[in-house]
C-alpha distance (Angstrom), angle and dihedral (degrees) to the residues before:
residue distance angle dihedral
M1 . . .
A2 3.80 . .
G3 3.74 114.4 .
A4 3.82 93.1 15.2
P5 3.79 112.4 142.6
R6 3.79 116.3 -103.1
W7 3.76 109.2 -137.3
P8 3.75 116.3 -146.0
R9 3.79 115.6 -105.9
L10 3.80 114.2 -108.3
S11 3.75 93.2 -129.5
C12 3.82 94.1 178.3
V13 3.77 91.0 78.6
H14 3.78 90.1 59.2
S15 3.76 114.0 102.3
R16 3.81 91.6 -126.0
C17 3.76 94.5 56.5
P18 3.83 110.3 112.4
R19 3.79 92.2 -138.0
S20 3.77 91.7 49.7
Q21 3.80 90.7 47.3
L22 3.79 90.3 50.2
L23 3.84 93.4 51.1
T24 3.81 90.4 47.2
R25 3.78 91.1 49.8
E26 3.84 92.6 48.8
H27 3.81 90.8 48.0
A28 3.79 91.5 51.0
M29 3.85 91.2 48.1
L30 3.83 90.6 53.6
Q31 3.82 91.1 47.5
K32 3.82 89.8 56.5
L33 3.79 94.8 68.3
P34 3.81 111.0 147.8
P35 3.80 118.8 -151.4
S36 3.83 92.6 -112.2
T37 3.86 90.5 60.4
L38 3.82 92.3 46.2
I39 3.78 92.1 48.1
A40 3.80 93.0 47.5
G41 3.79 92.9 52.7
V42 3.83 94.1 46.1
L43 3.78 94.8 44.6
T44 3.84 91.3 50.7
I45 3.81 89.2 60.8
A46 3.79 94.9 38.4
V47 3.81 92.1 56.5
G48 3.77 90.3 51.6
Y49 3.79 95.4 49.9
T50 3.82 97.3 42.0
G51 3.82 95.1 58.8
P52 3.77 123.6 -5.3
F53 3.80 93.0 49.7
L54 3.79 87.9 63.2
I55 3.80 86.3 69.0
I56 3.81 87.1 66.2
V57 3.82 90.3 47.0
H58 3.79 89.7 50.2
A59 3.86 92.0 48.1
A60 3.82 90.5 49.1
Q61 3.79 91.4 50.6
Q62 3.81 91.5 47.8
A63 3.82 90.2 52.9
G64 3.81 94.2 44.6
L65 3.84 95.6 -119.6
S66 3.77 118.3 171.3
A67 3.80 123.5 -112.1
G68 3.82 88.9 -107.8
Q69 3.81 92.8 54.0
L70 3.85 90.4 48.6
A71 3.82 90.4 48.6
S72 3.81 90.0 51.3
W73 3.80 89.8 47.7
M74 3.83 89.7 53.4
W75 3.82 91.1 47.4
A76 3.79 93.4 49.7
V77 3.81 97.6 49.2
S78 3.84 92.7 41.9
F79 3.80 95.2 45.6
G80 3.81 92.7 44.8
S81 3.82 92.6 48.2
G82 3.84 90.7 47.3
I83 3.81 98.2 47.7
A84 3.78 95.1 42.8
G85 3.81 95.4 42.9
L86 3.81 92.2 46.9
W87 3.82 93.3 51.8
L88 3.85 95.7 42.6
S89 3.84 94.0 46.7
W90 3.79 93.8 44.8
K91 3.79 96.3 42.4
W92 3.84 97.4 45.0
K93 3.85 97.1 30.1
M94 3.79 89.7 -130.6
P95 3.83 130.3 118.2
I96 3.74 94.6 -107.1
I97 3.77 102.4 174.0
T98 3.80 117.8 -162.1
A99 3.77 129.5 -166.9
W100 3.75 141.8 164.4
S101 3.80 114.4 -85.5
T102 3.82 107.9 -90.2
P103 3.87 92.2 -174.4
G104 3.82 86.7 47.6
A105 3.82 90.0 54.5
A106 3.83 88.6 50.5
V107 3.83 88.6 53.1
L108 3.77 88.8 53.6
L109 3.80 92.0 54.4
A110 3.78 86.3 68.0
S111 3.78 102.0 32.4
L112 3.78 107.8 33.4
P113 3.81 96.5 74.0
S114 3.81 90.8 55.0
V115 3.81 96.9 60.8
S116 3.78 135.6 43.8
Y117 3.75 117.8 -98.6
P118 3.88 95.1 -110.3
E119 3.84 87.8 52.0
A120 3.82 89.6 50.5
V121 3.82 88.9 50.3
G122 3.79 88.1 51.7
G123 3.78 89.2 52.7
F124 3.81 90.4 49.9
F125 3.77 89.3 54.2
L126 3.76 95.7 48.3
A127 3.80 91.8 46.6
G128 3.83 90.7 52.4
L129 3.80 91.2 45.6
A130 3.82 91.8 50.7
V131 3.84 91.4 50.4
W132 3.82 89.4 47.7
L133 3.80 92.9 51.4
I134 3.79 91.9 47.7
G135 3.79 88.9 49.1
I136 3.83 98.7 50.0
S137 3.82 91.5 43.1
G138 3.80 91.2 57.7
V139 3.80 93.5 -134.4
F140 3.84 96.3 118.2
D141 3.80 94.7 106.8
A142 3.77 93.2 43.2
L143 3.80 93.0 50.9
M144 3.79 92.8 47.7
K145 3.81 89.5 53.1
R146 3.85 93.4 50.1
F147 3.80 98.2 44.8
P148 3.82 112.9 70.2
P149 3.82 107.1 -115.8
A150 3.82 88.7 -153.1
L151 3.80 90.4 67.6
A152 3.79 93.2 50.0
A153 3.78 89.5 48.4
G154 3.81 91.0 49.3
L155 3.81 90.0 50.4
L156 3.79 92.7 50.7
A157 3.82 92.6 45.0
G158 3.84 91.1 51.6
I159 3.80 91.2 51.1
L160 3.79 92.5 46.9
F161 3.78 95.1 44.8
R162 3.81 94.0 66.9
F163 3.76 91.2 59.2
V164 3.80 101.2 36.5
V165 3.78 88.3 55.2
E166 3.79 89.1 59.8
L167 3.77 86.2 76.0
V168 3.85 89.6 77.2
P169 3.84 98.7 58.0
A170 3.80 89.7 39.2
M171 3.80 89.0 54.7
R172 3.77 89.7 50.1
D173 3.81 93.9 49.0
Q174 3.85 98.3 37.0
T175 3.78 102.2 28.5
A176 3.77 96.7 152.6
L177 3.80 90.3 55.7
V178 3.81 107.7 30.3
L179 3.81 100.5 39.5
P180 3.83 95.0 57.1
M181 3.83 89.5 45.8
A182 3.80 91.0 53.0
I183 3.78 93.3 46.4
A184 3.81 91.0 48.9
F185 3.82 90.3 47.8
F186 3.83 95.0 53.2
L187 3.80 92.9 42.0
G188 3.77 87.1 51.2
R189 3.79 91.5 50.5
R190 3.76 87.0 58.1
M191 3.81 99.4 45.2
W192 3.84 108.5 19.9
P193 3.84 106.6 12.5
R194 3.80 97.0 174.6
Y195 3.81 93.0 57.0
A196 3.79 101.0 34.0
L197 3.79 94.3 105.6
M198 3.80 92.5 45.0
G199 3.80 91.7 50.5
S200 3.82 91.7 47.7
L201 3.82 92.2 51.0
L202 3.81 92.6 47.4
L203 3.79 89.6 50.8
G204 3.80 90.7 50.4
C205 3.82 91.5 51.1
G206 3.78 90.0 49.3
L207 3.80 92.8 50.5
L208 3.79 90.8 48.5
L209 3.78 90.9 50.2
L210 3.81 90.1 53.6
Q211 3.79 91.8 46.2
G212 3.80 94.2 45.1
G213 3.78 89.6 -124.2
F214 3.82 101.5 141.3
V215 3.77 113.9 117.8
A216 3.77 123.2 -131.3
A217 3.77 113.8 -75.6
P218 3.83 115.2 -112.0
S219 3.77 121.1 -121.1
L220 3.80 108.1 -71.9
A221 3.78 90.9 -146.7
A222 3.78 90.7 58.7
S223 3.81 94.1 51.1
A224 3.77 100.9 34.2
S225 3.79 93.4 73.5
G226 3.82 118.0 127.3
P227 3.76 127.5 -127.7
L228 3.76 112.0 -21.5
W229 3.84 117.5 -154.6
T230 3.77 118.1 -138.7
T231 3.80 117.5 -175.7
P232 3.79 108.1 -127.4
A233 3.81 119.2 -117.9
F234 3.77 121.6 -161.3
S235 3.75 125.2 -143.1
L236 3.80 140.0 150.6
A237 3.78 90.8 -106.1
G238 3.79 91.0 51.8
I239 3.80 91.6 50.6
T240 3.80 98.1 45.0
N241 3.81 99.8 35.3
I242 3.81 100.8 35.1
A243 3.86 115.3 14.4
L244 3.79 100.9 42.9
P245 3.80 98.5 45.3
L246 3.82 91.9 42.1
A247 3.80 93.2 53.5
L248 3.78 93.0 44.2
V249 3.79 97.3 49.6
A250 3.82 90.6 43.3
L251 3.81 92.1 55.0
T252 3.79 98.1 40.6
G253 3.78 102.3 27.8
Q254 3.84 100.9 38.9
F255 3.81 115.1 14.3
L256 3.81 95.0 42.7
P257 3.86 96.6 52.5
G258 3.82 90.8 33.8
M259 3.79 90.1 60.0
A260 3.82 89.8 45.0
V261 3.83 90.9 54.9
L262 3.79 91.1 51.9
K263 3.78 93.0 47.2
N264 3.77 92.8 46.6
D265 3.82 91.3 59.1
G266 3.82 93.0 45.8
F267 3.78 100.7 -97.1
V268 3.79 111.6 133.1
I269 3.77 120.2 -170.9
P270 3.83 129.9 155.4
A271 3.83 107.3 -97.4
K272 3.83 91.1 -134.1
V273 3.84 90.2 67.5
P274 3.87 100.5 63.1
V275 3.81 93.6 30.1
S276 3.81 94.3 54.0
V277 3.81 95.4 40.0
L278 3.81 95.6 48.1
G279 3.80 92.6 41.7
G280 3.81 90.7 53.1
V281 3.78 93.1 47.1
S282 3.85 90.2 49.1
A283 3.82 91.3 52.0
L284 3.81 93.7 46.6
L285 3.81 93.1 49.9
A286 3.81 96.7 39.8
P287 3.86 94.1 98.9
F288 3.82 87.6 60.3
G289 3.83 91.9 53.0
C290 3.81 103.4 -89.1
H291 3.80 106.0 151.7
G292 3.81 93.2 -176.8
V293 3.80 142.9 -34.3
V294 3.80 111.9 -149.2
L295 3.78 142.9 159.2
A296 3.75 113.9 -71.2
A297 3.77 115.2 -123.9
I298 3.83 115.6 -180.0
T299 3.81 98.0 27.6
A300 3.79 91.3 42.2
A301 3.79 88.8 70.7
M302 3.83 88.8 69.5
C303 3.81 89.3 66.2
T304 3.77 102.6 33.3
G305 3.82 96.4 52.8
A306 3.79 132.3 77.9
E307 3.82 91.3 -94.9
A308 3.81 88.9 75.1
H309 3.83 94.9 50.4
P310 3.80 133.9 -20.0
D311 3.80 89.8 -132.8
R312 3.77 110.0 70.8
H313 3.83 91.0 -153.8
Q314 3.77 91.1 60.9
R315 3.82 98.8 51.0
W316 3.80 92.0 89.4
K317 3.81 86.6 81.1
A318 3.84 89.1 68.4
G319 3.79 87.9 58.9
V320 3.83 89.8 52.1
V321 3.81 90.9 49.7
A322 3.81 91.3 50.4
A323 3.81 91.1 48.9
V324 3.78 92.4 50.2
C325 3.81 89.5 50.5
Y326 3.84 89.3 53.3
L327 3.80 90.7 53.2
L328 3.81 91.6 49.5
V329 3.81 89.0 51.9
A330 3.83 89.3 50.8
L331 3.80 89.0 56.1
L332 3.80 91.9 51.2
G333 3.81 95.4 37.5
G334 3.78 98.0 118.3
A335 3.80 94.3 48.8
L336 3.81 91.5 47.7
V337 3.80 90.5 51.3
A338 3.75 89.4 53.2
V339 3.82 88.8 54.4
L340 3.80 93.5 45.9
L341 3.81 92.0 50.6
I342 3.77 89.5 58.9
L343 3.81 88.1 68.4
P344 3.81 112.1 95.8
K345 3.81 118.3 -116.6
A346 3.85 92.6 -111.8
L347 3.76 92.1 60.7
V348 3.81 93.3 44.0
M349 3.81 92.1 49.3
A350 3.83 92.7 47.4
A351 3.82 92.7 47.2
A352 3.81 91.9 47.2
A353 3.82 91.1 50.0
L354 3.81 92.5 49.9
A355 3.80 91.0 45.4
L356 3.83 89.2 56.7
F357 3.77 95.1 45.3
G358 3.76 97.8 89.8
T359 3.79 93.1 43.5
L360 3.76 89.9 52.0
A361 3.79 91.9 51.5
S362 3.82 93.4 49.3
S363 3.80 91.6 45.4
L364 3.82 93.3 52.3
T365 3.80 90.3 47.6
A366 3.78 91.0 51.1
A367 3.78 92.4 45.7
L368 3.81 97.3 49.9
S369 3.78 103.4 32.6
N370 3.83 95.2 77.6
D371 3.84 110.7 80.6
T372 3.81 92.6 -160.0
H373 3.82 96.7 57.3
R374 3.83 100.5 24.0
E375 3.75 98.9 110.2
A376 3.82 94.9 41.2
A377 3.82 89.4 48.9
L378 3.80 90.9 49.1
L379 3.82 90.3 51.8
T380 3.80 89.1 49.3
F381 3.81 89.1 52.3
V382 3.83 93.9 48.5
V383 3.82 94.2 49.9
A384 3.81 92.9 45.2
A385 3.83 91.8 47.7
S386 3.82 91.3 50.6
G387 3.78 92.4 66.5
V388 3.78 90.7 -147.0
T389 3.81 120.3 169.7
I390 3.83 118.5 -157.3
A391 3.80 124.7 178.9
G392 3.80 90.0 -10.1
I393 3.85 91.8 -57.5
G394 3.77 116.5 119.6
A395 3.81 130.8 -131.2
P396 3.84 97.7 -93.8
L397 3.79 95.3 67.4
W398 3.83 93.3 40.5
A399 3.83 88.0 50.1
L400 3.77 92.2 53.5
L401 3.81 92.6 46.3
A402 3.79 91.6 48.4
G403 3.80 93.0 47.5
V404 3.82 93.4 47.9
A405 3.80 92.2 47.2
A406 3.81 92.1 48.1
G407 3.76 90.9 48.8
L408 3.82 92.1 51.6
I409 3.83 91.4 47.8
L410 3.82 94.1 48.3
R411 3.80 92.9 48.3
W412 3.80 94.9 42.2
Q413 3.78 115.7 114.5
P414 3.81 122.6 -171.6
R415 3.73 115.8 -117.4
V416 3.74 111.2 -107.9
G417 3.77 117.2 -137.9
R418 3.74 121.1 -112.9
K419 3.76 112.1 -77.2
A420 3.82 117.9 -112.4
K421 3.73 116.8 -113.1
P422 3.77 117.2 -106.0
V423 3.80 114.6 -92.8
A424 3.76 91.7 -115.5
E425 3.79 90.3 60.3
V426 3.76 95.8 51.4
R427 3.75 111.1 105.2
């Protein structure tokens, strides 16, 4: 018909359209998902939730948080890990595995009871903001070279030591439960190291079931709430006891080894990309309880190695699977919290201590292996392990200050005066 409008052709549906070809290719790549890749992505998340997450549960119980606050915390770290990991893995076609900060959760075991929850949320936000700023500035590598990693390792080891040592009195008081769990864990470390913690936890649950030791389940309605907003409050205690240690252990204890795992398996990405993305996600989700989303290190090796896929260029799919699993956990966060809160405190404490055992060992090794910084790192460890609070400032900051001061003193050399000229040169 004359004068009828001519609508533009939607060329993207044509098979020769570059965008259509790209979408078709991506769809085909996801369809070709071998069982090894699927298993690697699922196991990466399963290992995290069947052990290390109990550190968060233990920290929340120590601080007296409600079931709703814990459910929101689980939602925030799971949703943040899922969204960030999905985008990074898809965009860069690499198995970039994200996780919540396990060392950060260990820091909160010591620091969270000393501040109010809004102040802790303010610390979460500032820590994420600091990591984001370091990421977008591109100075991550330079900062890691300037700051002695031995001091950061000593700080983390001192924080972890206070809670790993709780395994001994727990074993004394709950021998029938904790001793078999510990034996199973160390046997597993010898025979199936990746699943040692999972096996130990399953054994503990089985023993409790036989002993009738499960506590009454809390109301599902109370714990199945979704994201719970908490307005951040900012204080000196929140900055020194929460924000500073969280940012430091995230950068040195997660991003540094996480980048090393990627590089070791041939995946090269500018450090500023994951650091800035994950720091920004952490800051945005902090009001919902996210203490930090970081690069995974140990569990990431399940997806970056040949076990996930023989073709290195196809291993990014394992990262996508892991991210999708995180998002599914975020949807079920409240119900999972209700299940976790059934576990008695003795089992949670024992599982958290065993989950931190390997990290403590590696941190002590890193702290004491460097001859130049060994004594300063040891002092950092001792002060952090003491748990001392002075002038409202917790042990982590005092440990850093003591370690830096000791390092400066031990490396200080007095300036020698100008040498006199030889007698023969004197005119």
